[in-house]
DSSP file (Angstrom, degrees, kcal/mol; ACC not computed):
  #  RESIDUE AA STRUCTURE BP1 BP2  ACC     N-H-->O    O-->H-N    N-H-->O    O-->H-N    TCO  KAPPA ALPHA  PHI   PSI    X-CA   Y-CA   Z-CA
    1    1 A M    >>        0   0    0      0, 0.0     4,-1.6     0, 0.0     3,-1.0   0.000 360.0 360.0 360.0  73.0   -1.1  319.3   12.6
    2    2 A N  H 3>  +     0   0    0      1,-0.3     4,-2.6     2,-0.2     5,-0.2   0.821 360.0  60.9 -54.1 -35.6   -4.1  316.9   12.6
    3    3 A I  H 3> S+     0   0    0      1,-0.2     4,-2.4     2,-0.2    -1,-0.3   0.854 103.2  50.7 -66.0 -34.1   -4.3  317.1    8.7
    4    4 A V  H <> S+     0   0    0     -3,-1.0     4,-2.5     2,-0.2    -1,-0.2   0.911 111.0  48.3 -68.6 -42.6   -0.8  315.7    8.3
    5    5 A D  H  X S+     0   0    0     -4,-1.6     4,-2.6     2,-0.2    -2,-0.2   0.929 112.9  48.2 -63.4 -44.5   -1.6  312.8   10.7
    6    6 A Q  H  X S+     0   0    0     -4,-2.6     4,-2.4     2,-0.2     5,-0.2   0.917 110.9  51.3 -61.5 -44.8   -4.9  312.1    8.8
    7    7 A Y  H  X S+     0   0    0     -4,-2.4     4,-2.1     1,-0.2    -2,-0.2   0.945 113.3  44.4 -56.4 -51.4   -3.1  312.2    5.4
    8    8 A D  H  X S+     0   0    0     -4,-2.5     4,-2.3     1,-0.2    -2,-0.2   0.898 112.6  51.2 -63.4 -42.2   -0.4  309.8    6.6
    9    9 A A  H  < S+     0   0    0     -4,-2.6    -1,-0.2     1,-0.2    -2,-0.2   0.873 112.9  45.3 -63.1 -39.3   -2.9  307.4    8.2
   10   10 A L  H  < S+     0   0    0     -4,-2.4    10,-2.1    -5,-0.2    -1,-0.2   0.845 116.6  44.7 -75.3 -31.8   -5.1  307.3    5.1
   11   11 A R  H  < S+     0   0    0     -4,-2.1    -2,-0.2     8,-0.2    -1,-0.2   0.819  98.4  88.0 -79.4 -30.1   -2.1  306.8    2.7
   12   12 A S  S  < S-     0   0    0     -4,-2.3     2,-0.3    -5,-0.2     8,-0.1  -0.436  76.9-125.1 -78.7 138.2   -0.3  304.2    4.9
   13   13 A R        -     0   0    0     -2,-0.2     5,-0.2     6,-0.1    -1,-0.1  -0.619  32.0-174.8 -73.8 138.3   -1.0  300.4    4.7
   14   14 A R  B >   -A   17   0A   0      3,-2.6     3,-1.2    -2,-0.3     5,-0.0  -0.848  41.4-103.6-126.7 163.3   -1.9  298.9    8.0
   15   15 A P  T 3  S+     0   0    0      0, 0.0     3,-0.1     0, 0.0    -2,-0.0   0.823 123.7  42.6 -57.8 -27.8   -2.5  295.3    9.0
   16   16 A Y  T 3  S+     0   0    0      1,-0.1     2,-0.3     2,-0.0    -3,-0.0   0.430 122.7  22.3 -98.8  -1.2   -6.2  296.0    9.0
   17   17 A K  B <  S-A   14   0A   0     -3,-1.2    -3,-2.6    -5,-0.0     2,-0.2  -0.995  72.6-109.8-161.9 155.5   -6.5  298.1    5.8
   18   18 A A        -     0   0    0     -2,-0.3     2,-0.2    -5,-0.2    -6,-0.1  -0.544  41.0-107.3 -82.9 155.7   -4.9  299.0    2.5
   19   19 A G        -     0   0    0     -2,-0.2     2,-0.2    -8,-0.1    -8,-0.2  -0.520  33.9-131.2 -78.8 152.0   -3.2  302.4    1.9
   20   20 A L        -     0   0    0    -10,-2.1     2,-0.1    -2,-0.2    -1,-0.0  -0.676  18.2-107.6-101.8 158.4   -5.1  304.8   -0.3
   21   21 A D     >  -     0   0    0     -2,-0.2     4,-2.1     1,-0.1     3,-0.2  -0.378  36.6-102.6 -78.7 164.3   -3.7  306.8   -3.2
   22   22 A H  H  > S+     0   0    0      1,-0.2     4,-2.6     2,-0.2     5,-0.2   0.872 118.6  52.0 -57.2 -43.0   -3.2  310.5   -3.0
   23   23 A E  H  > S+     0   0    0      1,-0.2     4,-2.1     2,-0.2    -1,-0.2   0.888 109.7  49.6 -65.2 -38.1   -6.3  311.5   -5.0
   24   24 A S  H  > S+     0   0    0     -3,-0.2     4,-2.4     2,-0.2    -1,-0.2   0.911 111.9  49.3 -64.7 -41.6   -8.6  309.4   -2.8
   25   25 A V  H  X S+     0   0    0     -4,-2.1     4,-2.8     2,-0.2     5,-0.2   0.923 110.5  48.5 -64.5 -44.8   -7.1  310.9    0.4
   26   26 A V  H  X S+     0   0    0     -4,-2.6     4,-2.3     1,-0.2     5,-0.2   0.913 111.8  51.7 -62.1 -40.3   -7.5  314.5   -0.8
   27   27 A N  H  X S+     0   0    0     -4,-2.1     4,-3.3    -5,-0.2     5,-0.5   0.933 111.2  46.4 -63.7 -43.8  -11.1  313.6   -1.8
   28   28 A I  H  X S+     0   0    0     -4,-2.4     4,-2.6     1,-0.2    -2,-0.2   0.925 113.7  48.4 -61.8 -46.0  -11.8  312.2    1.7
   29   29 A L  H  < S+     0   0    0     -4,-2.8    -1,-0.2     1,-0.2    -2,-0.2   0.852 118.9  40.3 -63.7 -34.3  -10.2  315.1    3.4
   30   30 A T  H  < S+     0   0    0     -4,-2.3    -2,-0.2    -5,-0.2     8,-0.2   0.934 129.1  26.4 -80.2 -49.6  -12.2  317.5    1.2
   31   31 A A  H  < S-     0   0    0     -4,-3.3    -3,-0.2    -5,-0.2    -2,-0.2   0.757 101.6-139.0 -87.5 -26.1  -15.6  315.8    1.2
   32   32 A G     <  -     0   0    0     -4,-2.6     2,-0.2    -5,-0.5     5,-0.2  -0.001  21.5-168.7  84.8 161.6  -15.3  313.9    4.5
   33   33 A D        -     0   0    0      3,-2.8     3,-0.4    -4,-0.1    -5,-0.0  -0.845  52.6 -57.8-163.0-163.3  -16.4  310.4    5.2
   34   34 A V  S    S+     0   0    0     -2,-0.2     3,-0.1     1,-0.2    -2,-0.0   0.703 131.9  51.4 -65.7 -19.0  -16.9  308.2    8.3
   35   35 A R  S    S-     0   0    0      1,-0.2     2,-0.3    -7,-0.0    -1,-0.2   0.783 121.9  -4.4 -88.4 -29.4  -13.2  308.8    9.3
   36   36 A T        -     0   0    0     -3,-0.4    -3,-2.8    -8,-0.1     2,-0.3  -0.989  53.5-153.0-158.7 159.4  -13.0  312.5    9.1
   37   37 A T    >   -     0   0    0     -2,-0.3     3,-1.9    -5,-0.2     4,-0.2  -0.943  37.0-109.0-134.7 161.3  -14.9  315.7    8.2
   38   38 A L  G >  S+     0   0    0     -2,-0.3     3,-1.8     1,-0.3     8,-0.1   0.802 113.5  70.6 -58.5 -30.0  -13.7  319.1    7.1
   39   39 A K  G 3  S+     0   0    0      1,-0.3    -1,-0.3     3,-0.0    -7,-0.0   0.714  83.3  71.9 -61.2 -20.6  -14.7  320.5   10.5
   40   40 A H  G <  S+     0   0    0     -3,-1.9     2,-0.4     2,-0.1    -1,-0.3   0.666  93.1  68.2 -67.8 -16.3  -11.8  318.6   12.0
   41   41 A F  S <  S-     0   0    0     -3,-1.8     3,-0.0    -4,-0.2     0, 0.0  -0.846  88.1-112.7-115.6 142.1   -9.3  321.1   10.4
   42   42 A D     >  -     0   0    0     -2,-0.4     4,-2.8     1,-0.1     5,-0.2  -0.505  32.9-129.1 -59.8 131.9   -8.5  324.7   10.9
   43   43 A P  H  > S+     0   0    0      0, 0.0     4,-2.2     0, 0.0    -1,-0.1   0.850 107.2  50.0 -56.3 -37.3   -9.7  326.4    7.7
   44   44 A H  H  > S+     0   0    0      2,-0.2     4,-2.0     1,-0.2     5,-0.1   0.871 112.1  47.1 -70.4 -38.7   -6.3  328.2    7.3
   45   45 A V  H  > S+     0   0    0     -3,-0.2     4,-2.5     2,-0.2    -1,-0.2   0.904 112.0  50.4 -67.4 -43.3   -4.4  325.0    7.7
   46   46 A F  H  X S+     0   0    0     -4,-2.8     4,-2.7     2,-0.2    -2,-0.2   0.921 109.1  51.8 -62.4 -42.8   -6.6  323.1    5.3
   47   47 A E  H  X S+     0   0    0     -4,-2.2     4,-2.2     1,-0.2    -1,-0.2   0.917 110.2  48.7 -57.1 -44.8   -6.2  325.9    2.7
   48   48 A A  H  X S+     0   0    0     -4,-2.0     4,-1.6     1,-0.2    -1,-0.2   0.901 109.9  52.7 -63.8 -39.5   -2.4  325.6    3.1
   49   49 A F  H  < S+     0   0    0     -4,-2.5     4,-0.4     1,-0.2    -2,-0.2   0.928 108.7  49.5 -59.8 -46.4   -2.7  321.9    2.7
   50   50 A M  H >< S+     0   0    0     -4,-2.7     3,-0.8     1,-0.2     4,-0.3   0.894 109.7  51.0 -61.3 -40.0   -4.6  322.2   -0.5
   51   51 A R  H 3< S+     0   0    0     -4,-2.2    -1,-0.2     1,-0.2     3,-0.2   0.830 122.6  32.1 -66.5 -30.7   -2.2  324.6   -2.0
   52   52 A S  T >X S+     0   0    0     -4,-1.6     4,-1.4    -5,-0.2     3,-0.8   0.161  80.6 114.8-113.4  19.3    0.7  322.3   -1.2
   53   53 A S  H <> S+     0   0    0     -3,-0.8     4,-2.1    -4,-0.4    -1,-0.1   0.818  73.6  61.5 -63.4 -29.6   -1.0  318.9   -1.6
   54   54 A G  H 3> S+     0   0    0     -4,-0.3     4,-2.2     1,-0.2    -1,-0.3   0.882 102.8  50.4 -63.0 -35.6    1.3  318.1   -4.5
   55   55 A M  H <> S+     0   0    0     -3,-0.8     4,-2.7     2,-0.2     5,-0.3   0.863 105.8  55.9 -70.3 -33.9    4.3  318.4   -2.3
   56   56 A F  H  X S+     0   0    0     -4,-1.4     4,-2.7    -7,-0.2     5,-0.2   0.943 108.8  48.0 -58.0 -47.7    2.6  316.0    0.2
   57   57 A R  H  X S+     0   0    0     -4,-2.1     4,-2.7     2,-0.2     5,-0.2   0.926 112.6  47.9 -56.1 -49.0    2.3  313.5   -2.6
   58   58 A E  H  X S+     0   0    0     -4,-2.2     4,-2.3     1,-0.2    -2,-0.2   0.918 114.2  45.6 -63.1 -46.2    6.0  313.9   -3.7
   59   59 A I  H  X S+     0   0    0     -4,-2.7     4,-1.8     2,-0.2    -1,-0.2   0.917 114.4  47.8 -64.8 -44.8    7.3  313.6   -0.1
   60   60 A Y  H  X S+     0   0    0     -4,-2.7     4,-2.1    -5,-0.3    -2,-0.2   0.938 113.4  47.8 -60.3 -47.6    5.1  310.6    0.7
   61   61 A E  H  < S+     0   0    0     -4,-2.7     4,-0.4    -5,-0.2    -1,-0.2   0.882 114.2  46.9 -63.4 -40.1    6.1  308.9   -2.5
   62   62 A A  H  < S+     0   0    0     -4,-2.3    -1,-0.2    -5,-0.2    -2,-0.2   0.811 122.9  33.1 -71.4 -28.2    9.8  309.6   -2.0
   63   63 A R  H >< S+     0   0    0     -4,-1.8     3,-1.6    -5,-0.2     4,-0.3   0.574  88.9  91.8-106.5 -11.6    9.8  308.5    1.7
   64   64 A R  G >< S+     0   0    0     -4,-2.1     3,-1.0     1,-0.3    -1,-0.1   0.834  87.3  51.8 -63.7 -31.6    7.3  305.6    1.9
   65   65 A D  G 3  S+     0   0    0     -4,-0.4    -1,-0.3     1,-0.2    -2,-0.1   0.669 106.2  56.5 -75.2 -13.6    9.9  302.9    1.3
   66   66 A N  G <  S+     0   0    0     -3,-1.6     2,-0.4     2,-0.1    -1,-0.2   0.363  91.8  89.0 -96.0   4.2   12.1  304.2    4.0
   67   67 A V    <         0   0    0     -3,-1.0     0, 0.0    -4,-0.3     0, 0.0  -0.838 360.0 360.0-109.2 139.9    9.5  304.0    6.7
   68   68 A G              0   0    0     -2,-0.4    -1,-0.2     0, 0.0    -2,-0.1   0.470 360.0 360.0  76.5 360.0    8.8  301.0    9.0
């Protein structure tokens, strides 16, 4: 599930970068940038992600303080 890994990587703060907010990450996954393009994702998986992206936000927000 490459899209889940991409979402987490873009949202998470790392020593070399700040974490991004949900809307920015969805925009990057949708429009693409130097890190990723829409071609990286199975179209059916991407469609399912878009339908459930609100749940991704909720889960990430609820769990981010419990990670690391």
